[in-house]
C-alpha atoms as a printed R data frame, in Angstrom:
   type eleno elety resid chain resno      x       y       z
1  ATOM     1    CA   UNK     A     1 11.745 144.348 132.909
2  ATOM     2    CA   UNK     A     2 14.453 141.724 132.965
3  ATOM     3    CA   UNK     A     3 12.907 140.007 129.953
4  ATOM     4    CA   UNK     A     4 12.971 143.284 128.031
5  ATOM     5    CA   UNK     A     5 16.686 143.791 128.825
6  ATOM     6    CA   UNK     A     6 17.470 140.263 127.686
7  ATOM     7    CA   UNK     A     7 15.515 140.733 124.486
8  ATOM     8    CA   UNK     A     8 17.320 144.002 123.712
9  ATOM     9    CA   UNK     A     9 20.715 142.392 124.386
10 ATOM    10    CA   UNK     A    10 19.987 139.495 122.090
11 ATOM    11    CA   UNK     A    11 18.687 141.790 119.370
12 ATOM    12    CA   UNK     A    12 21.614 144.145 119.673
13 ATOM    13    CA   UNK     A    13 24.294 141.431 119.579
14 ATOM    14    CA   UNK     A    14 25.881 140.710 116.171
15 ATOM    15    CA   UNK     A    15 24.759 137.595 114.305
16 ATOM    16    CA   UNK     A    16 27.025 134.609 114.599
17 ATOM    17    CA   UNK     A    17 27.860 132.910 111.314
18 ATOM    18    CA   UNK     A    18 26.870 129.225 111.411
19 ATOM    19    CA   UNK     A    19 29.486 126.484 111.298
20 ATOM    20    CA   UNK     A    20 30.425 125.016 107.924
21 ATOM    21    CA   UNK     A    21 33.656 123.186 108.839
22 ATOM    22    CA   UNK     A    22 33.843 119.422 108.324
23 ATOM    23    CA   UNK     A    23 37.060 118.892 110.361
24 ATOM    24    CA   UNK     A    24 37.871 120.141 113.860
25 ATOM    25    CA   UNK     A    25 40.087 123.233 113.607
26 ATOM    26    CA   UNK     A    26 42.200 122.012 116.553
27 ATOM    27    CA   UNK     A    27 42.751 118.295 116.109
28 ATOM    28    CA   UNK     A    28 41.475 117.779 112.575
29 ATOM    29    CA   UNK     A    29 39.004 115.079 113.522
30 ATOM    30    CA   UNK     A    30 35.826 114.599 111.518
31 ATOM    31    CA   UNK     A    31 32.791 116.647 112.699
32 ATOM    32    CA   UNK     A    32 29.152 116.572 111.756
33 ATOM    33    CA   UNK     A    33 26.086 118.721 112.164
34 ATOM    34    CA   UNK     A    34 25.562 117.033 115.575
35 ATOM    35    CA   UNK     A    35 29.040 117.919 116.861
36 ATOM    36    CA   UNK     A    36 29.523 120.373 119.671
37 ATOM    37    CA   UNK     A    37 30.117 123.954 118.545
38 ATOM    38    CA   UNK     A    38 32.046 126.914 119.852
39 ATOM    39    CA   UNK     A    39 31.946 130.553 118.761
40 ATOM    40    CA   UNK     A    40 35.276 132.313 117.984
41 ATOM    41    CA   UNK     A    41 35.587 135.682 116.251
42 ATOM    42    CA   UNK     A    42 31.838 135.786 115.536
43 ATOM    43    CA   UNK     A    43 31.906 132.459 113.691
44 ATOM    44    CA   UNK     A    44 30.614 129.142 114.948
45 ATOM    45    CA   UNK     A    45 32.960 126.110 114.539
46 ATOM    46    CA   UNK     A    46 32.244 122.422 115.042
47 ATOM    47    CA   UNK     A    47 34.777 120.652 117.262
48 ATOM    48    CA   UNK     A    48 35.556 116.966 117.690
49 ATOM    49    CA   UNK     A    49 35.801 116.810 121.502
50 ATOM    50    CA   UNK     A    50 35.246 118.779 124.677
51 ATOM    51    CA   UNK     A    51 38.832 119.975 125.129
52 ATOM    52    CA   UNK     A    52 39.032 121.600 121.729
53 ATOM    53    CA   UNK     A    53 36.623 124.365 122.673
54 ATOM    54    CA   UNK     A    54 38.938 125.871 125.332
55 ATOM    55    CA   UNK     A    55 42.009 125.272 123.163
56 ATOM    56    CA   UNK     A    56 40.443 127.113 120.226
57 ATOM    57    CA   UNK     A    57 39.195 129.958 122.373
58 ATOM    58    CA   UNK     A    58 42.518 130.344 124.161
59 ATOM    59    CA   UNK     A    59 44.485 130.844 120.901
60 ATOM    60    CA   UNK     A    60 42.244 131.265 117.830
61 ATOM    61    CA   UNK     A    61 45.051 132.732 115.708
62 ATOM    62    CA   UNK     A    62 46.934 129.467 115.937
63 ATOM    63    CA   UNK     A    63 44.033 127.528 114.371
64 ATOM    64    CA   UNK     A    64 42.167 130.071 112.233
65 ATOM    65    CA   UNK     A    65 43.288 132.131 109.270
66 ATOM    66    CA   UNK     A    66 42.618 135.872 109.170
67 ATOM    67    CA   UNK     A    67 39.407 135.219 107.170
68 ATOM    68    CA   UNK     A    68 38.233 132.660 109.825
69 ATOM    69    CA   UNK     A    69 39.007 129.570 107.731
70 ATOM    70    CA   UNK     A    70 40.486 126.802 109.803
71 ATOM    71    CA   UNK     A    71 44.180 126.491 108.949
72 ATOM    72    CA   UNK     A    72 43.832 122.718 108.618
73 ATOM    73    CA   UNK     A    73 40.960 123.065 106.048
74 ATOM    74    CA   UNK     A    74 41.565 121.291 102.738
75 ATOM    75    CA   UNK     A    75 41.737 123.694  99.809
């Protein structure tokens, strides 16, 4: 029964968009496909170090544009 509930919860949850950023949205350090990730606003972001996850989650508006693009992203 518990497995069924878990399966339903996973199926019902919205899909998270995969990370595409090449710089940490918080500190701007280089990130790679092996970097730690965090999910904010339904989007996955690669971060450069362990402290950046809580910083980004605490105040995503400071680091992310309305469309989810990191504010420090090069245009």
